[in-house]
N, C-alpha and C positions, 0 to 999 in steps of 0.2 A: 835653641842654639842653631845658628845658621850652618849649612854645609858648604857655603861658598868659600872659595879660597881667595887669597890676595890677587891671584891672576884673574879669577873670574871678575872681581870688582875692578881691576885695571881695565879689562875689556869693556865693562859697563861704562866706565868713565870715558873711554875713547869713543864708544858709540854715542854717548851723551854729547860730547864735544862736537863730534861730526854732525849730529842732528842740529845743534845750535848754528853751525856754519851753513847748513842747508836751509835754515829757517823752517824746519820741519817740526811743527808743534805736536803732531800725533806721535812721532818717534820719540820726542822728549818725554811725553807723558807715558809712553810704554816703559820708560826707564824708572818711573816714579812709583813708589808704594801707594797702596790705596789710601792710607792715612798719611799724607805728606805735608811738609811745611817748606816754604821758601821765604828766606829773609833777603830782601833786595838790598842793593848797595846804598840806597838813599831812602829817607823817610823820617817820620816824626819821632821814632823811638830809638833807643840805644842799638837795636838790631836792624835799623832801617825800617822798611815797611814789611810787615809779615803777612803772608798769604797762607791760609790753612785749608786743607782739603783739596781734592783733585780739581774741582771747578775753579776755585779761587787761585790755586797755583797756576793753572792753565792761563787764566787772565793775567796773572803777574808776569808769566813768561812772555805772553803776547805783547805786553807793554814795551819790552825791549825793542821790538821791531817797529812799534808805533812811534817810539821816541827816536830810534836810530834805524831808519829803513835799510841801510846798508851795513848793519852791524856784523862784525866778525870777531872770532876768538881764535887767534893764531898762536903758533909756537907752543901748543899745549904740552905740558909735562904733568904726569899723574903719579901720585904716591898713595899706597894703601897699607894700612896695618890693621888687620882684623876688621872690625865693623866701622872703621873710620877711614876717610880718604881726603886727599887734597889735590886740586888741579890748579896749576899756574898757567896763565896765558896772557897774551897781549890783546887787549880789547881795542878795536878800532870802530868808529862809527861817526856818522854825520847826522846831526839833528836836522829837522825839517827847516830850521831857520838858517842852516848853513854852517853852524858851529861844529867843528870837528874835534873829536877826542881820540887820543891814542895813549893808553896807559896800561901798565901791568896790573894784573888782578889775580886774586885767588878765590877759589870756592872751597869751603870746608864741608864735607859730606858725612852724614851718618847713614849707614846701610841697615836694612832690615829685610831678611828673607830674599836676598838676591836683587833687591831694588833700592833706590835712593829714597830714604825716609825724610831727610832734612838736607836742604841746600842752603848754605849760608854764604852769601857773596860779599866780597870786599874788593874795592878798586882804589888805586892811588888817586888822590885828589889833585889832578894836574889841570892847569888852565887850558881852555880850548885853544887849539892850534889855528 
């Protein structure tokens, strides 16, 4: 049983969101549990593309900036209830080919021992701007 409170996890989600906007991969991974999972917004499976374990999750996170070098997650709102949390934000990014995306998205989180164990990302499917 975790001793973290909803406020602790709200702080963790804000720290995590800030790290995304700084493009700070080390800070992101500091928020993740040792045995972590990331389900990306796109991929071949019902949950998108799944990355498992710290090294694989780190690679998955880095893909965001490889695909969208100017990526940002703005207007973050975070909700926590026990060992689960949700973040809403507006994703903005320009692909290397010039296509620009701006769409609302959510991340659904599962926490374990004060860290993020699972990050499951969803984004509105909006045409490029």
